[in-house]
LOGUSE-72613 format. One line per 10 residues: their letters; for each residue x, y, z of C-alpha. Coordinates in nm, 4 decimals, decimal comma. Layout:
<rs>
a = X:Y:Z; ...
</rs>
This chain:
<rs>
xxxxxxxxxx = 1,7814:0,3663:2,6497; 1,6275:0,0229:2,6939; 1,3740:-0,1042:2,9428; 1,3568:-0,4564:3,0772; 1,3013:-0,6439:3,3978; 1,1789:-0,3267:3,5777; 1,5124:-0,1487:3,5245; 1,6451:0,0990:3,2645; 1,9861:0,1341:3,1213; 2,0721:0,4976:3,0539
xxxxxxxxxx = 2,3341:0,6433:2,8277; 2,4997:0,9629:2,9041; 2,2329:1,2147:2,9775; 2,2398:1,5737:2,8446; 2,0536:1,8067:3,0819; 1,8562:2,0928:2,9250; 1,8197:2,3856:3,1560; 1,5572:2,6370:3,0427; 1,5999:3,0069:3,1029; 1,5411:3,0960:3,4695
xxxxxxxxxx = 1,2227:3,2636:3,5686; 1,2210:3,6377:3,6004; 1,0454:3,6149:3,9430; 1,0495:3,3544:4,2107; 0,7446:3,4820:4,3832; 0,4985:3,2384:4,2208; 0,5035:2,8606:4,2742; 0,3354:2,8274:3,9390; 0,6080:3,0222:3,7669; 0,8803:2,8140:3,9337
xxxxxxxxxx = 0,6959:2,4986:3,8235; 0,7111:2,6228:3,4606; 1,0902:2,6448:3,4869; 1,1684:2,3067:3,6421; 1,4877:2,1502:3,5187; 1,4720:1,8178:3,3289; 1,6946:1,5608:3,1659; 1,6566:1,4462:2,8066; 1,7815:1,1413:2,6312; 1,7100:0,9418:2,3279
xxxxxxxxxx = 1,5539:0,5986:2,3342; 1,4752:0,3025:2,1173; 1,1492:0,1264:2,2004; 1,0964:-0,2337:2,0749; 0,7884:-0,2797:1,8630; 0,6195:-0,5616:1,6775; 0,8083:-0,7190:1,3854; 1,1589:-0,6628:1,5395; 1,1631:-0,2862:1,4659; 1,2367:-0,0043:1,7089
xxxxxxxxxx = 1,0549:0,3257:1,7524; 1,2799:0,6189:1,7953; 1,1820:0,8499:2,0820; 1,2811:1,1390:2,3023; 1,2608:1,0812:2,6761; 1,2291:1,3785:2,9116; 1,2612:1,3294:3,2919; 1,2184:1,5945:3,5576; 1,4972:1,6254:3,8138; 1,4149:1,4402:4,1446
xxxxxxxxxx = 1,3508:1,0970:4,2691; 0,9993:1,0346:4,1452; 0,8003:0,8394:4,0849; 0,6537:1,0882:3,8485; 0,3338:1,0996:3,6448; 0,4001:1,0535:3,2668; 0,2677:1,1583:2,9314; 0,3178:0,9765:2,6011; 0,3068:1,2110:2,2919; 0,2785:1,1470:1,9132
xxxxxxxxxx = 0,2243:1,3384:1,5954; -0,0263:1,3179:1,3137; -0,0504:1,1885:0,9560; 0,3146:1,1646:0,8333; 0,4235:1,4119:1,1000; 0,7509:1,3675:1,2753; 0,8476:1,4838:1,6232; 1,0838:1,7371:1,4932; 0,7894:1,9323:1,3488; 0,6506:2,1101:1,6442
xxxxxxxxxx = 0,6389:1,8574:1,9244; 0,9501:1,9443:2,1227; 0,7835:2,2542:2,2632; 0,4910:2,0500:2,3933; 0,7218:1,7861:2,5428; 0,9336:2,0439:2,7122; 0,6390:2,2231:2,8602; 0,4992:1,8967:3,0061; 0,8490:1,8047:3,1439; 0,8928:2,1467:3,3038
xxxxxxxxxx = 0,5483:2,0877:3,4697; 0,6850:1,7659:3,6413; 0,5854:1,4865:3,3962; 0,8047:1,2312:3,2391; 0,7406:1,2594:2,8677; 0,8108:1,0120:2,5874; 0,7703:1,1400:2,2248; 0,7939:0,8751:1,9541; 0,7945:0,8701:1,5798; 0,5673:0,6227:1,4079
xxxxxxxxxx = 0,7188:0,3264:1,2265; 0,8312:0,3995:0,8763; 0,9104:0,7600:0,9537; 1,2251:0,9528:1,0715; 1,4625:0,7320:1,2696; 1,1968:0,4714:1,3591; 1,2285:0,1347:1,1853; 1,0013:-0,0110:0,9198; 1,0505:-0,1676:0,5794; 0,7993:0,0479:0,3769
xxxxxxxxxx = 0,8984:0,4063:0,4309; 0,6177:0,6449:0,4268; 0,3549:0,3823:0,4879; 0,0838:0,4826:0,7355; -0,1509:0,2183:0,8934; -0,3624:0,3724:1,1770; -0,4197:0,0343:1,3499; -0,0498:-0,0538:1,3381; 0,0352:0,2923:1,4787; -0,2145:0,2230:1,7581
xxxxxxxxxx = -0,0652:-0,1080:1,8382; 0,2872:0,0477:1,8433; 0,1610:0,3222:2,0752; 0,0373:0,0559:2,3154; 0,3885:-0,0810:2,3261; 0,5139:0,2682:2,4066; 0,2721:0,2824:2,6993; 0,4055:-0,0481:2,8151; 0,7633:0,0805:2,7938; 0,6712:0,4006:2,9870
xxxxxxxxxx = 0,4952:0,2291:3,2695; 0,7960:-0,0028:3,3231; 1,0389:0,2852:3,3779; 1,1418:0,2747:3,7483; 1,0857:0,6551:3,7971; 0,7353:0,6503:3,6427; 0,4118:0,6039:3,8457; 0,2257:0,3553:3,6192; -0,1005:0,4562:3,7754; -0,0602:0,8099:3,6396
xxxxxxxxxx = -0,0068:0,7875:3,2647; -0,1633:1,0352:3,0237; -0,1748:1,0429:2,6406; -0,1481:1,3352:2,4067; -0,2059:1,2974:2,0314; -0,2503:1,5611:1,7511; -0,4394:1,5350:1,4261; -0,4270:1,1756:1,2993; -0,2832:1,0773:1,6341; -0,5563:1,2782:1,7989
xxxxxxxxxx = -0,7871:1,0123:1,6527; -0,5577:0,7395:1,7859; -0,5938:0,9162:2,1230; -0,9659:0,8648:2,1146; -0,9295:0,4933:2,0291; -0,6608:0,4311:2,2949; -0,8429:0,6239:2,5694; -1,1537:0,4062:2,4914; -0,9628:0,0724:2,4828; -0,6658:0,0980:2,7137
xxxxxxxxxx = -0,7501:0,1734:3,0752; -0,3850:0,2293:3,1582; -0,4470:0,5747:3,0215; -0,5754:0,7927:3,3048; -0,6198:1,1157:3,1042; -0,6230:1,1853:2,7349; -0,5852:1,4963:2,5183; -0,6976:1,4823:2,1540; -0,5753:1,7923:1,9750; -0,7363:1,8746:1,6340
xxxxxxxxxx = -0,8303:1,5081:1,6080; -0,9321:1,3018:1,3049; -1,2971:1,2072:1,3692; -1,4176:1,0513:1,0415; -1,1831:0,9652:0,7576; -1,4804:0,9085:0,5293; -1,6276:1,2514:0,5913; -1,2871:1,4280:0,5756; -1,2162:1,2499:0,2443; -1,5562:1,3366:0,1068
xxxxxxxxxx = -1,4924:1,7050:0,1715; -1,1374:1,7058:0,0363; -1,2097:1,5153:-0,2853; -1,4883:1,6240:-0,5072; -1,7225:1,3732:-0,6647; -1,5773:1,4406:-1,0064; -1,2236:1,3538:-0,8773; -1,3312:1,0373:-0,6911; -1,3290:0,7902:-0,9738; -0,9744:0,8748:-1,0706
xxxxxxxxxx = -0,8675:0,8378:-0,7100; -1,0410:0,4980:-0,6749; -0,8667:0,3927:-1,0012; -0,5270:0,4801:-0,8519; -0,6113:0,2869:-0,5410; -0,7186:-0,0254:-0,7343; -0,4177:-0,0121:-0,9670; -0,1846:0,0037:-0,6775; -0,3508:-0,3000:-0,5138; -0,3285:-0,5033:-0,8302
xxxxxxxxxx = 0,0411:-0,4149:-0,8796; 0,1163:-0,5289:-0,5352; -0,0402:-0,8747:-0,6181; 0,2381:-0,9181:-0,8811; 0,5163:-0,8194:-0,6376; 0,5411:-0,4449:-0,7016; 0,6307:-0,2149:-0,4145; 0,3446:0,0055:-0,2857; 0,2995:0,3068:-0,5061; 0,4114:0,6446:-0,3645
xxxxxxxxxx = 0,2665:1,0007:-0,3885; 0,3542:1,3371:-0,2428; 0,2338:1,4138:0,1011; 0,1316:1,7601:-0,0107; 0,1486:1,9556:-0,3366; -0,0485:2,2574:-0,4657; 0,0414:2,1456:-0,8246; -0,2755:1,9673:-0,9467; -0,0738:1,7607:-1,1908; 0,1331:1,6034:-0,8983
xxxxxxxxxx = -0,0467:1,3126:-0,7251; -0,0646:1,4041:-0,3608; -0,2653:1,3253:-0,0419; -0,3179:1,7013:0,0459; -0,3400:2,0169:-0,1556; -0,3297:2,2751:0,1129; -0,0885:2,5698:0,1212; -0,1263:2,5819:0,5004; 0,0273:2,2367:0,5324; 0,3195:2,3326:0,2981
xxxxxxxxxx = 0,3788:2,6542:0,5011; 0,3705:2,4512:0,8335; 0,6284:2,1970:0,7109; 0,8475:2,4671:0,5776; 0,8811:2,6150:0,9291; 1,0988:2,3228:1,0405; 1,4383:2,1884:0,9251; 1,4939:1,8158:0,9895; 1,8271:1,6968:1,1147; 2,0644:1,5614:0,8528
xxxxxxxxxx = 2,0117:1,2004:0,9686; 1,6368:1,2222:0,9375; 1,4839:1,1500:0,5985; 1,2252:1,3943:0,4684; 0,8629:1,2961:0,5225; 0,7480:1,4379:0,1934; 0,6172:1,1076:0,0327; 0,3693:0,8485:0,1542; 0,2226:0,5364:0,0094; -0,0951:0,5661:-0,1950
xxxxxxxxxx = -0,2515:0,2925:0,0221; -0,2009:0,5181:0,3239; -0,4598:0,7548:0,1746; -0,7021:0,4673:0,1187; -0,6594:0,3580:0,4835; -0,7211:0,7182:0,6043; -1,0456:0,7390:0,4182; -1,1574:0,4121:0,6060; -1,0530:0,5247:0,9496; -1,3296:0,6260:1,1885
xxxxxxxxxx = -1,1925:0,6952:1,5367; -1,4894:0,9100:1,6216; -1,6915:0,5946:1,6683; -1,5093:0,5305:1,9966; -1,5757:0,8606:2,1652; -1,8698:0,7485:2,3700; -1,6611:0,4608:2,5179; -1,3836:0,6802:2,6597; -1,5452:0,7643:2,9917; -1,4560:0,7303:3,2730
xxxxxxxxxx = -1,1147:0,8342:3,1393; -1,1030:1,2139:3,1363; -1,0872:1,3495:2,7745; -0,9892:1,7036:2,6705; -1,0435:1,7947:2,3067; -0,8463:2,0917:2,1594; -1,0309:2,2279:1,8482; -0,9589:2,5166:1,6091; -1,2451:2,7422:1,5078; -1,1617:2,7232:1,1380
xxxxxxxxxx = -1,0167:2,3809:1,0867; -1,0771:2,2422:0,7363; -0,8309:1,9486:0,7672; -1,0039:1,7734:1,0637; -1,3153:1,9812:1,0417; -1,4367:2,1821:1,3350; -1,7951:2,0744:1,3132; -1,7021:1,7050:1,3242; -1,4848:1,7535:1,6342; -1,7647:1,9550:1,8163
xxxxxxxxxx = -2,0233:1,6897:1,7297; -1,7873:1,4187:1,8610; -1,7347:1,6226:2,1782; -2,1091:1,6417:2,2370; -2,1263:1,2644:2,2221; -1,8414:1,2236:2,4691; -1,9407:1,1553:2,8302; -1,8073:1,3203:3,1434; -1,5454:1,3842:3,2563; -1,4617:1,5944:2,9479
xxxxxxxxxx = -1,3299:1,9336:2,8506; -1,3110:2,1459:2,5416; -1,0405:2,3992:2,4575; -1,1121:2,6155:2,1463; -0,8502:2,8265:1,9797; -0,8918:3,0837:1,7027; -0,7466:2,9482:1,3828; -0,7018:2,6644:1,1399; -0,5495:2,3160:1,1820; -0,1836:2,4133:1,1721
xxxxxxxxxx = -0,2257:2,7136:1,3941; -0,2467:2,4777:1,6912; 0,1333:2,4434:1,7068; 0,2666:2,7902:1,6346; 0,3067:3,1443:1,7723; 0,0652:3,2620:2,0387; -0,1810:2,9734:1,9854; 0,0700:2,7309:2,1347; 0,0246:2,8941:2,4733; -0,3466:2,8150:2,4561
xxxxxxxxxx = -0,3140:2,4570:2,3319; -0,0201:2,3497:2,5436; -0,1481:2,5286:2,8487; -0,4847:2,3605:2,8365; -0,3178:2,0173:2,7957; -0,0774:2,0824:3,0839; -0,3664:2,1948:3,3115; -0,5650:1,8827:3,2212; -0,2762:1,6502:3,2954; -0,2145:1,8300:3,6292
xxxx = -0,5754:1,7979:3,7289; -0,6063:1,4280:3,6545; -0,2504:1,2906:3,6928; -0,0541:1,5165:3,9397
</rs>
């Protein structure tokens, strides 16, 4: 699907029809089972690449409010985001879910390379694409980001007033503080040596060095060493055409340690901000998120859930996290 000149060309659309409600007595229940259309899209981005996206559109004439959705550090949309997108679509929102450049079916020359500011710039392009769709009300666009993209949501909500409501789920607040907690002082010199060696090698024309995204084997260079992340990723099977997101560049980890999206939280108002925070999050630590929430100005909301970072997406917790986001978007967009 391509957008240009205020019109959209649509390929054949496959309609997804959720299971019918068990009762029709409740307007709210009926709303949760609205039918919607789904199609794939390619969104032009800087540098001549395209971002691969899912586009969900409720049945009807519109114009509809809309929500743009993205995953966290090295995450791809096949890993837990469909359920959120479908819930938002069933509630009457147009939803676009994109993969960041260098991942999955999105373009990019350096696979596994993560630059938060490039991802933010690309996300602005997605917003532009979304507001130009003929069935979207451009004055009612919301943004949902999780983990690393939860940090992006803070930056975008503070700097792009096209966003009329934002949800930051388990957001990155301070890359420096997260890195300080994840890497002990004894390990830091070796990490800095790896960063510097990679930078020097690139001066001579070498490709950026790679490392595992996650490994519990201390002899394997990796960005994360948490069994919870391994278990979360193992819950999902990627389509055959989608490359595994199990390696990232070493320089991605350096950039992550430099990224401070929490600095923007006081500038988000008057855009309504909902933060969704786990009680035992040691990836994007709970205390950092709650401190950032205290600094945010009204209108704001806080939804806590009982669990760690990766519990946000799964099992019964999903009802809490997705329900809070849906209610927030209804309140400020619908």
